[in-house]
C-alpha positions as CSV (number, residue, x, y, z in Angstrom):
1,M,-143.4,-87.6,26.5
2,D,-139.8,-86.6,26.6
3,L,-138.4,-84.2,29.0
4,I,-137.7,-80.6,28.0
5,T,-133.9,-80.4,27.8
6,S,-131.5,-77.4,27.6
7,S,-131.2,-78.0,23.8
8,H,-134.9,-77.6,23.4
9,V,-134.7,-74.2,25.4
10,L,-131.8,-73.1,23.3
11,A,-133.7,-73.9,20.0
12,A,-136.7,-72.0,21.3
13,I,-134.5,-69.0,22.1
14,A,-133.0,-69.2,18.6
15,A,-136.4,-69.2,17.1
16,V,-137.4,-66.1,19.1
17,V,-134.2,-64.3,18.2
18,T,-134.7,-65.2,14.5
19,A,-138.2,-63.8,14.6
20,G,-136.9,-60.7,16.5
21,V,-134.3,-60.0,13.8
22,G,-137.0,-60.2,11.1
23,L,-139.3,-57.9,13.0
24,S,-136.5,-55.4,13.6
25,V,-135.8,-55.3,9.9
26,W,-139.4,-54.9,9.0
27,F,-140.3,-52.3,11.6
28,S,-137.4,-50.1,10.5
29,Q,-139.2,-49.6,7.1
30,K,-142.5,-51.3,6.7
31,H,-143.4,-50.3,3.2
32,N,-140.5,-52.2,1.6
33,D,-140.9,-55.6,-0.2
34,L,-137.3,-56.7,0.5
35,R,-137.9,-56.3,4.3
36,L,-141.3,-57.9,4.1
37,S,-139.8,-61.0,2.4
38,F,-137.1,-61.1,5.0
39,L,-139.7,-61.0,7.7
40,A,-141.6,-63.9,6.1
41,L,-138.3,-65.8,5.8
42,S,-137.3,-65.3,9.5
43,G,-140.9,-66.1,10.6
44,F,-141.0,-69.4,8.7
45,I,-137.5,-70.3,10.1
46,G,-138.7,-69.6,13.6
47,L,-141.9,-71.6,13.1
48,W,-139.9,-74.5,11.6
49,I,-137.5,-74.6,14.7
50,I,-140.5,-74.4,17.1
51,S,-142.3,-77.2,15.4
52,N,-139.3,-79.4,15.7
53,V,-138.9,-78.5,19.4
54,V,-142.5,-79.3,20.0
55,F,-142.1,-82.5,18.0
56,G,-139.3,-83.6,20.3
57,V,-141.2,-83.1,23.6
58,T,-144.6,-84.6,22.7
59,D,-145.8,-88.2,22.3
60,D,-146.4,-90.0,19.0
61,V,-150.1,-89.2,18.9
62,N,-149.5,-85.5,18.9
63,R,-146.4,-85.6,16.9
64,Y,-148.1,-86.4,13.6
65,P,-150.0,-83.1,13.0
66,I,-146.8,-81.2,14.1
67,A,-144.8,-83.3,11.6
68,L,-147.2,-82.2,8.8
69,L,-146.9,-78.6,9.8
70,S,-143.1,-78.8,9.8
71,Y,-143.2,-79.7,6.1
72,V,-145.3,-76.6,5.4
73,Y,-142.9,-74.4,7.4
74,A,-139.9,-75.9,5.6
75,M,-141.5,-75.1,2.2
76,G,-142.3,-71.6,3.5
77,V,-138.6,-71.1,4.2
78,A,-137.7,-72.1,0.7
79,V,-140.4,-69.9,-1.0
80,S,-139.7,-66.8,1.1
81,L,-136.0,-67.3,0.6
82,L,-136.5,-67.1,-3.2
83,L,-138.6,-64.0,-2.9
84,F,-136.0,-62.4,-0.6
85,S,-133.2,-63.3,-3.1
86,I,-135.1,-61.8,-6.0
87,H,-135.8,-58.5,-4.2
88,L,-132.2,-58.3,-3.0
89,A,-130.8,-59.0,-6.5
90,R,-133.1,-56.6,-8.3
91,G,-133.0,-53.8,-5.7
92,K,-136.6,-52.8,-6.2
93,N,-140.1,-54.1,-5.9
94,I,-141.3,-56.4,-8.7
95,G,-145.0,-56.6,-8.3
96,Y,-147.3,-58.9,-6.3
97,L,-148.7,-60.8,-9.3
98,R,-145.2,-62.0,-10.3
99,L,-144.3,-62.8,-6.7
100,A,-147.6,-64.9,-6.4
101,L,-146.7,-66.8,-9.7
102,I,-143.2,-67.5,-8.4
103,G,-144.4,-68.9,-5.1
104,L,-147.4,-70.8,-6.5
105,P,-145.6,-74.2,-7.0
106,G,-144.2,-74.1,-3.5
107,L,-147.5,-73.1,-2.1
108,I,-149.3,-76.0,-3.8
109,V,-146.7,-78.5,-2.7
110,G,-146.7,-77.2,0.8
111,L,-150.5,-77.4,1.1
112,L,-150.5,-80.9,-0.3
113,S,-147.9,-82.0,2.3
114,V,-150.5,-81.2,5.0
115,I,-152.9,-83.8,3.7
116,P,-152.6,-86.8,6.1
117,G,-151.1,-90.0,4.4
118,L,-149.7,-88.2,1.4
119,V,-146.2,-87.3,2.3
120,A,-146.1,-88.5,5.9
121,T,-148.4,-91.3,6.9
122,D,-147.6,-91.8,10.6
123,V,-145.2,-91.3,13.5
124,V,-143.8,-94.4,15.1
125,N,-141.4,-94.2,18.1
126,G,-140.5,-90.6,17.1
127,K,-139.8,-91.4,13.5
128,I,-141.9,-90.1,10.6
129,V,-143.1,-92.8,8.2
130,T,-143.3,-91.3,4.7
131,N,-144.1,-92.1,1.1
132,I,-141.0,-92.0,-0.9
133,V,-142.4,-90.5,-4.2
134,P,-144.4,-87.6,-2.5
135,L,-141.4,-87.0,-0.3
136,A,-139.1,-86.9,-3.3
137,V,-141.4,-84.4,-5.1
138,F,-141.5,-82.3,-1.9
139,G,-137.6,-82.4,-1.7
140,I,-137.1,-81.6,-5.4
141,T,-139.4,-78.7,-5.2
142,L,-137.8,-77.4,-2.0
143,M,-134.3,-77.8,-3.5
144,G,-135.4,-76.1,-6.7
145,Y,-136.3,-73.0,-4.8
146,L,-132.9,-73.1,-2.9
147,V,-130.9,-73.6,-6.1
148,A,-132.9,-70.8,-7.8
149,S,-132.1,-68.5,-5.0
150,I,-128.4,-69.3,-5.2
151,F,-128.4,-68.8,-9.0
152,I,-130.2,-65.4,-8.8
153,L,-127.9,-64.1,-6.1
154,S,-124.8,-65.4,-7.9
155,K,-125.7,-63.6,-11.1
156,A,-126.6,-60.4,-9.3
157,R,-123.3,-60.5,-7.4
158,G,-121.3,-60.4,-10.7
159,R,-123.0,-57.1,-11.9
160,G,-123.4,-55.2,-8.6
161,N,-121.2,-52.5,-7.0
162,A,-118.7,-53.3,-4.3
163,V,-121.2,-52.7,-1.4
164,V,-123.9,-54.9,-3.0
165,R,-121.4,-57.6,-3.8
166,R,-120.3,-57.8,-0.2
167,Q,-123.9,-58.0,1.0
168,I,-124.9,-60.8,-1.5
169,H,-121.6,-62.6,-0.7
170,F,-122.6,-63.2,2.9
171,V,-126.2,-64.0,2.1
172,L,-125.0,-66.7,-0.3
173,I,-122.7,-68.2,2.3
174,G,-125.6,-68.4,4.7
175,I,-127.9,-70.0,2.1
176,V,-125.4,-72.6,1.0
177,V,-124.3,-73.6,4.5
178,S,-127.9,-73.8,5.9
179,S,-129.2,-75.6,2.7
180,I,-126.5,-78.3,2.9
181,A,-127.1,-78.8,6.7
182,G,-130.8,-78.7,6.4
183,G,-131.0,-81.0,3.4
184,F,-128.7,-83.4,4.9
185,F,-130.4,-83.6,8.3
186,N,-134.1,-83.3,7.2
187,L,-134.1,-85.0,3.8
188,I,-131.2,-87.3,3.1
189,L,-131.0,-88.9,6.5
190,P,-134.8,-89.4,6.9
191,I,-134.9,-91.0,3.5
192,L,-132.2,-93.4,4.7
193,G,-134.2,-94.0,7.9
194,V,-132.0,-92.0,10.3
195,Y,-134.2,-89.6,12.4
196,N,-131.8,-89.0,15.3
197,F,-130.5,-85.7,13.9
198,V,-133.7,-84.4,12.4
199,Q,-133.9,-81.5,14.9
200,L,-130.5,-80.2,13.7
201,G,-132.1,-79.3,10.3
202,P,-134.1,-76.4,11.5
203,A,-131.4,-75.3,13.9
204,S,-129.0,-75.0,10.9
205,A,-131.3,-72.3,9.4
206,V,-130.2,-70.1,12.3
207,I,-126.8,-70.1,10.7
208,F,-128.4,-68.2,7.7
209,V,-130.0,-65.7,10.0
210,G,-126.7,-65.2,11.8
211,V,-124.8,-64.6,8.6
212,V,-127.5,-62.2,7.4
213,A,-127.3,-60.3,10.8
214,Y,-123.5,-60.0,10.2
215,A,-124.2,-58.5,6.7
216,I,-126.7,-56.1,8.3
217,V,-124.2,-54.9,10.9
218,K,-121.0,-54.9,8.9
219,H,-122.1,-54.1,5.4
220,G,-125.4,-52.2,5.8
221,L,-127.7,-54.8,4.3
222,F,-130.5,-53.2,6.4
223,D,-130.2,-50.0,8.4
224,I,-130.8,-51.7,11.8
225,R,-127.3,-52.2,13.0
226,L,-127.8,-51.1,16.5
227,A,-131.0,-53.3,17.0
228,V,-129.2,-56.4,15.7
229,V,-126.1,-55.9,17.8
230,R,-128.2,-55.5,20.9
231,T,-130.3,-58.6,19.9
232,I,-127.0,-60.6,19.7
233,A,-125.9,-59.2,23.1
234,Y,-129.1,-60.2,24.9
235,F,-129.0,-63.6,23.2
236,M,-125.5,-64.2,24.6
237,I,-126.7,-63.0,28.0
238,L,-129.6,-65.5,27.9
239,V,-127.4,-68.3,26.7
240,T,-124.8,-67.6,29.4
241,M,-127.3,-67.5,32.2
242,L,-129.1,-70.6,31.0
243,S,-125.8,-72.4,30.8
244,L,-124.8,-71.4,34.3
245,Y,-128.2,-72.5,35.6
246,S,-128.1,-75.9,33.7
247,G,-124.5,-76.5,35.1
248,F,-125.4,-75.7,38.6
249,A,-128.5,-77.9,38.4
250,Y,-126.5,-80.8,37.0
251,I,-123.8,-80.5,39.7
252,T,-126.5,-80.3,42.4
253,A,-128.3,-83.4,41.2
254,S,-125.1,-85.3,40.8
255,L,-123.5,-84.6,44.2
256,L,-126.6,-84.7,46.5
257,P,-128.5,-87.9,47.6
258,T,-131.8,-88.5,46.1
259,S,-133.7,-87.9,49.4
260,F,-132.4,-84.4,49.6
261,I,-132.9,-83.4,46.0
262,S,-136.4,-81.8,46.3
263,I,-135.5,-79.7,49.4
264,T,-132.1,-78.7,48.0
265,Q,-133.7,-78.1,44.5
266,L,-136.1,-75.5,46.0
267,A,-133.3,-73.7,47.8
268,F,-131.2,-73.9,44.8
269,N,-133.9,-72.4,42.6
270,A,-134.3,-69.5,45.0
271,A,-130.6,-68.9,45.1
272,A,-130.4,-69.1,41.3
273,V,-133.1,-66.4,40.8
274,I,-131.1,-64.1,43.1
275,I,-127.8,-64.9,41.5
276,M,-129.2,-64.4,38.0
277,A,-130.7,-61.0,39.0
278,L,-127.4,-59.9,40.3
279,L,-125.5,-61.2,37.3
280,F,-127.7,-59.6,34.7
281,Q,-126.3,-56.1,34.7
282,P,-122.6,-57.1,34.9
283,L,-123.2,-59.6,32.0
284,K,-125.1,-56.9,30.0
285,R,-122.2,-54.4,30.3
286,F,-119.7,-57.1,29.4
287,F,-121.5,-58.3,26.3
288,D,-122.2,-54.7,25.3
289,R,-118.5,-54.0,25.4
290,V,-117.8,-57.1,23.5
291,T,-120.3,-56.5,20.7
292,N,-119.3,-52.8,20.5
293,R,-115.7,-53.8,20.2
294,F,-116.4,-56.2,17.4
295,F,-119.1,-54.5,15.5
296,Y,-118.4,-50.9,16.5
297,K,-114.7,-50.6,16.8
298,D,-114.9,-47.5,14.6
299,N,-117.9,-46.1,16.5
300,Y,-118.2,-42.4,17.5
301,N,-120.7,-40.4,19.3
302,I,-122.6,-38.0,16.9
303,D,-123.4,-35.4,19.6
304,D,-119.8,-35.2,20.6
305,F,-118.7,-34.8,17.0
306,F,-121.2,-32.0,16.5
307,A,-119.9,-30.2,19.6
308,R,-116.3,-30.5,18.4
309,L,-117.1,-29.5,14.9
310,N,-119.0,-26.4,16.1
311,R,-116.1,-25.4,18.3
312,T,-113.8,-25.8,15.2
313,L,-116.0,-23.8,12.9
314,T,-115.9,-20.9,15.4
315,S,-112.3,-21.2,16.4
316,T,-110.8,-19.2,13.5
317,T,-111.8,-16.9,10.6
318,D,-108.7,-17.8,8.5
319,L,-109.9,-19.8,5.5
320,R,-107.0,-22.1,5.2
321,G,-106.7,-22.7,8.9
322,L,-110.4,-23.4,9.1
323,L,-110.3,-26.0,6.3
324,E,-107.3,-27.8,7.8
325,R,-108.9,-28.0,11.2
326,V,-112.3,-29.3,9.9
327,S,-110.5,-31.8,7.7
328,G,-108.6,-33.1,10.6
329,E,-111.7,-33.4,12.8
330,V,-113.7,-35.2,10.0
331,S,-110.8,-37.5,9.1
332,Q,-110.2,-38.5,12.7
333,T,-113.9,-39.2,13.4
334,L,-114.7,-41.1,10.3
335,K,-111.3,-42.9,10.2
336,S,-110.3,-41.7,6.8
337,D,-106.6,-41.8,5.6
338,Q,-107.1,-38.2,4.2
339,A,-109.5,-35.4,4.0
340,F,-109.3,-32.1,2.2
341,F,-111.4,-29.3,0.8
342,Y,-111.5,-27.9,-2.7
343,I,-113.1,-24.3,-2.5
344,N,-113.8,-22.0,-5.4
345,T,-113.0,-18.3,-4.9
346,A,-114.7,-15.3,-6.4
347,D,-111.6,-14.4,-8.6
348,G,-111.9,-17.7,-10.5
349,H,-109.1,-19.5,-8.5
350,Y,-109.5,-22.1,-5.8
351,V,-108.2,-23.0,-2.4
352,S,-107.1,-26.6,-1.4
353,A,-106.4,-27.4,2.2
354,G,-106.7,-30.4,4.5
355,T,-104.9,-33.1,6.4
356,D,-101.2,-33.6,6.1
357,K,-100.0,-35.1,2.8
358,H,-103.5,-34.9,1.4
359,R,-104.0,-35.2,-2.4
360,H,-104.6,-32.1,-4.5
361,L,-107.6,-32.1,-6.8
362,P,-106.8,-30.3,-10.1
363,K,-109.3,-27.9,-11.4
364,E,-110.0,-30.0,-14.5
365,D,-110.9,-32.9,-12.3
366,A,-113.1,-30.7,-10.1
367,K,-115.1,-29.7,-13.2
368,L,-116.0,-33.3,-13.8
369,L,-118.0,-33.2,-10.5
370,E,-120.2,-30.3,-11.8
371,S,-122.5,-32.7,-13.8
372,V,-122.7,-35.6,-11.3
373,D,-125.9,-36.4,-9.6
374,S,-124.8,-37.0,-6.1
375,A,-126.2,-40.1,-4.3
376,Q,-128.3,-40.4,-1.1
377,Y,-127.7,-37.6,1.4
378,G,-126.0,-35.5,-1.3
379,V,-122.7,-37.5,-1.0
380,I,-120.9,-39.0,-4.0
381,V,-119.7,-42.6,-3.1
382,R,-117.1,-44.1,-5.3
383,S,-118.1,-47.7,-4.7
384,L,-121.7,-46.9,-5.9
385,L,-120.5,-45.5,-9.3
386,E,-120.2,-47.7,-12.4
387,N,-116.7,-49.0,-13.3
388,A,-116.7,-47.0,-16.6
389,N,-117.7,-43.7,-15.0
390,P,-114.9,-41.2,-15.4
391,I,-115.7,-39.7,-12.0
392,R,-115.0,-43.1,-10.4
393,R,-111.7,-43.4,-12.3
394,M,-110.8,-39.9,-11.1
395,M,-111.6,-40.7,-7.5
396,I,-109.5,-43.9,-7.7
397,S,-106.5,-42.0,-9.0
398,H,-106.7,-39.6,-6.1
399,R,-107.6,-42.3,-3.6
400,I,-110.9,-40.6,-2.7
401,E,-113.9,-42.7,-1.5
402,L,-116.4,-39.9,-0.6
403,I,-117.1,-36.4,-2.0
404,L,-119.5,-34.0,-0.3
405,P,-120.6,-31.1,-2.6
406,L,-120.9,-27.8,-0.7
407,A,-123.8,-26.0,-2.4
408,K,-125.9,-23.0,-1.6
409,S,-129.0,-22.2,-3.8
410,D,-127.9,-24.7,-6.5
411,T,-124.4,-23.1,-6.7
412,V,-121.5,-25.3,-5.7
413,I,-118.8,-23.4,-3.8
414,G,-116.6,-26.4,-3.3
415,Y,-116.2,-30.0,-2.2
416,L,-115.1,-32.0,0.9
417,C,-113.2,-35.1,-0.1
418,L,-112.5,-38.1,2.1
419,G,-109.9,-40.8,1.2
420,D,-110.1,-44.5,1.8
421,S,-111.5,-45.8,5.1
422,L,-108.9,-47.0,7.7
423,G,-111.6,-49.3,9.2
424,A,-114.2,-51.7,7.9
425,G,-115.4,-49.1,5.3
426,F,-117.7,-46.1,5.4
427,T,-121.2,-46.9,6.6
428,R,-124.6,-45.4,5.8
429,R,-124.4,-43.6,9.1
430,D,-121.1,-41.9,8.0
431,I,-122.6,-40.8,4.8
432,K,-125.7,-39.4,6.4
433,L,-123.6,-37.6,9.0
434,L,-121.7,-35.8,6.1
435,G,-125.0,-34.8,4.6
436,T,-126.1,-33.4,7.9
437,I,-123.1,-31.1,8.4
438,A,-123.1,-29.8,4.8
439,D,-125.1,-26.6,5.5
440,E,-122.9,-25.7,8.5
441,L,-119.8,-26.1,6.4
442,V,-121.2,-24.0,3.6
443,I,-122.0,-21.2,6.0
444,A,-118.6,-21.3,7.7
445,V,-116.7,-21.4,4.4
446,Q,-118.7,-18.5,3.0
447,N,-118.0,-16.5,6.1
448,A,-114.3,-17.2,5.9
449,L,-114.3,-16.3,2.2
450,S,-115.9,-13.1,2.9
451,I,-113.4,-12.2,5.7
452,Q,-110.6,-13.2,3.3
453,E,-111.9,-10.8,0.7
454,V,-112.2,-8.0,3.3
455,R,-108.6,-8.7,4.3
456,A,-107.4,-8.7,0.7
457,L,-109.3,-5.4,0.2
458,N,-107.7,-3.9,3.4
459,E,-104.2,-4.7,2.1
460,T,-104.7,-2.2,-0.8
461,L,-107.2,0.1,1.0
462,Q,-104.5,2.2,2.5
463,Q,-102.9,2.8,-0.9
464,R,-106.3,3.8,-2.3
465,I,-106.9,6.1,0.7
466,N,-103.5,7.8,0.2
467,A,-104.2,8.3,-3.5
468,A,-107.6,9.6,-2.8
469,T,-106.3,11.9,-0.1
470,K,-103.7,13.3,-2.4
471,E,-106.3,13.9,-5.1
472,L,-108.6,15.6,-2.6
473,R,-105.8,17.8,-1.3
474,A,-105.0,18.8,-4.9
475,S,-108.6,19.8,-5.6
476,N,-109.3,21.3,-2.2
477,A,-107.9,24.7,-3.1
478,Q,-110.0,24.7,-6.3
479,L,-113.1,23.8,-4.3
480,Q,-112.5,26.6,-1.9
481,R,-112.2,29.0,-4.7
482,L,-115.4,27.7,-6.2
483,D,-117.1,28.0,-2.8
484,K,-116.0,31.5,-2.4
485,A,-117.2,32.4,-5.9
486,K,-120.6,30.7,-5.1
487,D,-120.9,32.7,-1.9
488,E,-120.2,35.9,-3.9
489,F,-122.8,34.9,-6.4
490,V,-125.4,34.2,-3.7
491,S,-124.7,37.6,-2.1
492,M,-125.0,39.3,-5.5
493,A,-128.2,37.5,-6.3
494,S,-129.7,38.4,-2.9
495,H,-129.2,42.1,-3.6
496,Q,-128.9,42.6,-7.3
497,L,-131.8,40.4,-8.3
498,R,-134.2,41.3,-5.6
499,T,-133.5,45.1,-5.9
500,P,-134.8,45.6,-9.4
501,L,-137.8,43.4,-8.6
502,T,-138.6,45.5,-5.6
503,S,-138.5,48.6,-7.9
504,V,-140.7,46.9,-10.5
505,K,-143.2,46.0,-7.7
506,G,-143.1,49.6,-6.4
507,Y,-143.7,51.2,-9.8
508,I,-146.6,48.8,-10.6
509,S,-148.1,49.6,-7.3
510,M,-148.0,53.2,-8.0
511,V,-149.6,52.8,-11.4
512,L,-152.3,50.7,-9.8
513,E,-153.0,53.3,-7.1
514,G,-153.4,56.0,-9.8
515,D,-150.3,58.0,-8.9
516,V,-149.6,58.5,-12.6
517,G,-153.1,58.9,-13.8
518,K,-156.3,56.9,-14.1
519,I,-156.2,53.5,-15.8
520,T,-158.8,51.3,-17.3
521,E,-160.1,48.1,-15.7
522,T,-158.3,46.0,-18.3
523,Q,-155.0,47.8,-17.6
524,A,-155.6,47.3,-13.8
525,H,-156.1,43.6,-14.3
526,L,-153.0,43.2,-16.4
527,L,-150.9,45.3,-14.0
528,T,-152.2,43.2,-11.0
529,E,-151.0,40.0,-12.8
530,A,-147.6,41.6,-13.3
531,F,-147.4,42.7,-9.7
532,T,-148.4,39.2,-8.5
533,S,-145.8,37.5,-10.8
534,S,-143.0,39.9,-9.6
535,E,-143.9,39.1,-6.1
536,R,-143.8,35.4,-6.7
537,M,-140.4,35.9,-8.3
538,V,-139.1,37.5,-5.1
539,H,-140.4,34.5,-3.1
540,L,-138.9,32.1,-5.6
541,I,-135.5,33.7,-5.3
542,N,-135.7,33.6,-1.6
543,D,-136.5,29.9,-1.7
544,F,-133.5,29.1,-3.9
545,L,-131.2,31.1,-1.7
546,N,-132.4,29.2,1.3
547,V,-131.8,25.8,-0.4
548,S,-128.3,27.0,-1.3
549,R,-127.7,28.0,2.3
550,L,-129.0,24.6,3.5
551,Q,-126.4,22.8,1.2
552,T,-123.6,25.0,2.4
553,G,-124.5,24.8,6.1
554,K,-125.3,28.5,6.3
555,F,-129.1,28.1,6.8
556,L,-129.4,29.8,10.2
557,I,-132.4,30.5,12.3
558,D,-132.4,34.0,13.7
559,K,-135.1,34.0,16.5
560,R,-136.6,37.3,17.7
561,P,-139.8,38.1,19.7
562,V,-142.7,38.3,17.2
563,D,-146.5,38.3,17.2
564,L,-147.3,35.3,15.1
565,A,-151.1,36.2,14.8
566,K,-150.1,39.5,13.2
567,I,-147.8,37.8,10.8
568,V,-150.5,35.5,9.7
569,E,-153.0,38.4,9.2
570,Q,-150.4,40.4,7.2
571,E,-149.5,37.5,4.9
572,L,-153.1,36.7,4.2
573,D,-153.8,40.4,3.5
574,G,-150.9,40.4,0.9
575,L,-152.5,37.4,-0.8
576,A,-156.0,38.6,-0.6
577,S,-156.0,40.3,-4.0
578,N,-154.5,37.2,-5.7
579,A,-157.2,35.1,-4.1
580,A,-159.9,37.5,-5.1
581,S,-158.7,37.4,-8.7
582,R,-159.5,33.6,-8.7
583,N,-162.9,34.2,-6.9
584,L,-161.4,32.7,-3.7
585,K,-161.8,33.8,-0.1
586,F,-159.7,33.3,3.1
587,I,-161.7,32.5,6.2
588,Y,-159.2,33.4,9.0
589,K,-159.9,32.4,12.6
590,A,-157.5,34.3,14.9
591,P,-156.9,33.3,18.5
592,S,-158.2,35.4,21.3
593,S,-154.8,35.7,22.8
594,L,-151.4,34.3,21.7
595,P,-148.0,34.8,23.6
596,T,-145.1,36.4,22.0
597,L,-142.8,33.7,20.5
598,N,-139.2,33.7,19.6
599,L,-139.2,33.0,15.8
600,D,-137.3,33.8,12.7
601,E,-139.9,36.2,11.4
602,G,-138.7,36.1,7.8
603,K,-138.6,32.4,7.4
604,I,-141.9,31.9,9.3
605,R,-143.5,34.4,7.0
606,Q,-142.2,32.4,4.0
607,V,-143.8,29.2,5.4
608,I,-147.1,30.8,6.0
609,M,-147.1,32.5,2.6
610,N,-146.1,29.2,0.9
611,F,-149.0,27.2,2.5
612,A,-151.5,29.9,1.8
613,D,-150.2,30.6,-1.8
614,N,-150.4,26.8,-2.7
615,S,-154.0,26.7,-1.4
616,I,-154.9,29.5,-3.9
617,Y,-153.4,27.8,-6.9
618,Y,-154.7,24.3,-6.2
619,S,-158.3,25.2,-5.1
620,G,-161.3,25.4,-7.4
621,E,-162.8,28.8,-8.1
622,G,-165.6,30.1,-5.8
623,T,-164.4,28.0,-2.8
624,E,-163.2,29.1,0.7
625,I,-159.8,28.5,2.2
626,K,-160.0,28.1,6.0
627,V,-156.9,29.4,7.9
628,N,-156.8,28.7,11.6
629,L,-154.3,29.7,14.3
630,E,-155.0,28.4,17.9
631,I,-153.5,27.3,21.2
632,D,-153.6,23.5,21.3
633,G,-152.5,22.5,24.8
634,D,-148.8,23.4,25.2
635,N,-148.5,24.0,21.4
636,C,-149.4,26.7,18.9
637,K,-151.1,25.2,15.9
638,F,-151.5,26.8,12.4
639,T,-153.4,25.2,9.5
640,V,-154.5,26.1,6.0
641,K,-157.4,23.9,4.7
642,D,-158.6,24.0,1.1
643,S,-161.0,21.8,-0.9
644,G,-158.8,21.6,-3.9
645,I,-157.2,18.8,-5.9
646,G,-155.5,17.1,-2.9
647,V,-152.4,14.8,-3.1
648,P,-152.6,11.1,-4.4
649,L,-152.1,8.6,-1.5
650,N,-149.1,6.8,-3.1
651,E,-147.2,10.2,-3.5
652,Q,-147.8,11.6,-0.1
653,S,-144.7,10.1,1.6
654,Q,-142.4,12.0,-0.9
655,L,-144.2,15.3,-0.9
656,F,-141.7,17.2,1.4
657,S,-138.7,16.0,-0.6
658,K,-136.5,18.6,-2.4
659,F,-137.8,19.4,-5.9
660,Y,-140.6,16.8,-5.6
661,R,-144.1,17.7,-6.9
662,A,-147.2,15.5,-7.0
663,S,-148.3,14.4,-10.5
664,N,-151.7,16.2,-10.4
665,A,-149.9,19.4,-9.1
666,R,-147.6,19.4,-12.1
667,K,-150.6,19.4,-14.4
668,Q,-152.4,22.1,-12.4
669,R,-149.4,24.4,-12.1
670,P,-146.5,23.5,-14.4
671,D,-144.3,26.4,-13.3
672,G,-143.9,25.1,-9.7
673,T,-140.4,24.2,-8.3
674,G,-141.0,21.8,-5.5
675,V,-138.9,23.8,-3.1
676,G,-141.5,25.5,-1.0
677,L,-142.7,22.5,1.1
678,F,-139.1,21.2,1.4
679,L,-138.0,24.5,3.0
680,A,-141.2,24.8,5.1
681,K,-140.4,21.5,6.8
682,K,-136.8,22.5,7.4
683,V,-137.9,25.9,8.9
684,I,-140.5,24.3,11.2
685,T,-138.1,21.4,12.3
686,A,-135.4,24.0,13.1
687,H,-137.9,25.7,15.4
688,G,-138.5,22.4,17.2
689,G,-141.9,21.9,15.7
690,K,-143.5,19.5,13.3
691,V,-145.4,19.9,10.0
692,V,-149.1,19.2,9.8
693,F,-150.3,17.5,6.6
694,E,-153.5,15.7,5.7
695,S,-154.9,15.1,2.2
696,A,-157.3,13.1,0.1
697,E,-157.1,13.2,-3.7
698,G,-159.9,15.3,-5.1
699,K,-161.2,16.5,-1.7
700,G,-158.5,19.0,-0.6
701,S,-155.6,19.2,1.7
702,T,-154.6,20.6,5.1
703,F,-151.0,22.1,5.5
704,G,-149.7,23.7,8.6
705,F,-147.4,23.4,11.6
706,I,-147.3,22.9,15.4
707,L,-144.8,24.9,17.4
708,P,-144.0,24.2,21.1
709,L,-144.9,27.1,23.4
710,G,-142.6,26.1,26.2
711,S,-139.3,26.4,24.3
712,L,-140.4,29.3,22.0
713,R,-142.2,31.6,24.4
714,A,-140.4,35.0,24.7
715,A,-138.9,35.9,28.0
716,D,-140.6,39.2,28.3
717,D,-144.1,37.8,27.4
718,T,-146.7,38.8,29.8
719,N,-149.5,36.4,28.6
């Protein structure tokens, strides 16, 4: 059995790295046939390499089954390579049935090659004895898969976009180089009887994996750039440490006598372990820097970029200044030769601002973008557009590579445009980053637009204020004259309208009392109705006068010491005849004692009369109206409760609004004004109290008020 050499160890490491790259690709997105086929390809390459390593370190008896397996693994590499090429060329899954039919010939030939004595008959002195014809069939089948892979990718390369062309370009290079090396070392030379270089065939497949890894990192073949770079870094660390160990071991064995080798070797191994442990971290940092400098020379920290962008977005509210600063930050981070914004304004114009000497996007060209379906992450990528696409031609003419639409609720407010990359080209990471910041940019731009509109409005606001002030001054005198005339009318209405009504009430009262002779029952009924109507007219005039005073700010509360219980009793007595005419009855519960309160007697009487009068008109005949006045803790509470029509629930919140009446009340009493409750609430609120109201439609209502005793108690009250 041959000794295990450094070349064997390196080959084993290469196999592990190859399988690791395949697993990294697959784990990043498992449900993807392209990644699954690459996993199979890298797995077969790794097995092919391992089988050749094991073949080189075993004896002839054990080499024969390993040799048979190596043929299967080699055919597996060819079949999985074709499947990988088909998926890469088509860019989508093609169905498992078609894949099975494509791989069936290779599967059959691979399985037949395992049959002892068919392709390989024996292993003698490390050389595989083969049958020429079966081996030729095997080689033709394998080369057929390789040629088919190259043909499919070459054809796809001609019709793909720039990104896909670059990806396929490197994959083709890897296939061609690995196929030539593998075919030479594992087919042509063995057919000629030369087996000394057979282990170089599988090792050449690592070239393909390395080229694919480069395509992954530099051109986004798979989105696992960081994993591959770190894999390469760790591979380089292992190779370096193994080389150092092998070199020291060789020097030690060469310089020391044979009798001291065993003791020295033990000490050397212990020292080597310590040295390797100490060297690991420095080597890791060194190769991390090397790989980052090569693969990530345009790298940036996303968190740092977000922090800088947030500071920029909050640094100014000037629209143009904001756009210029953001453009500079994005251009510097993504290594773009230019960056600029195109923002639509509310007046139909647009604002264009960005880095120095940026291109200007005409409005006609911007309209082309309204119909485009943006690519992944919402970014329009020039290299992904067809050559005949007018948007692509427009972007080329303005040297624009990426366009980020800024949209809110399906409305595009503008675009962020980036020019050509100053580095190795924009990556999927860059495009995803732009899509991530889109919402923040929209909010910042909209805020700046709003502030700009406010500033534009402020520029003309002073002129508008001056013009309005002049107009107000011109009409102020006229308004004062009108206000004076209105006051005179109110005063006249207060005296001239109420005076004749008082006379009418007095004469009707005299007739009813028989001062001018006996009247019939019918005449008495009619005169009573007339007396009630004239009395309502007086109250109505008082209500409208109070509303007028509220609007002019002349609604004053004149508080004087009054006996509230007596006022309630007097108002109910005044309404008793009206209630009796409707077959209604007041049930009044007076308090045993009530302190004298400072109230506006006239306005409080009006409130009490309004609540009691409403209960008469909205109650059914033959019912009772319960009136209650009581001391409730530190308050005085007055309520009028009826069992009438009530107030609909959905209208109760508006009941105390000016001129508002409930729908059922308008039907019951069409001549109402909607002023009484409005004034009642104003009067009670002006006294520091609050209105009491409860109602259920069809079951009656309770109206009243609560007044605080502490603030309204008269100073000379002895209770």
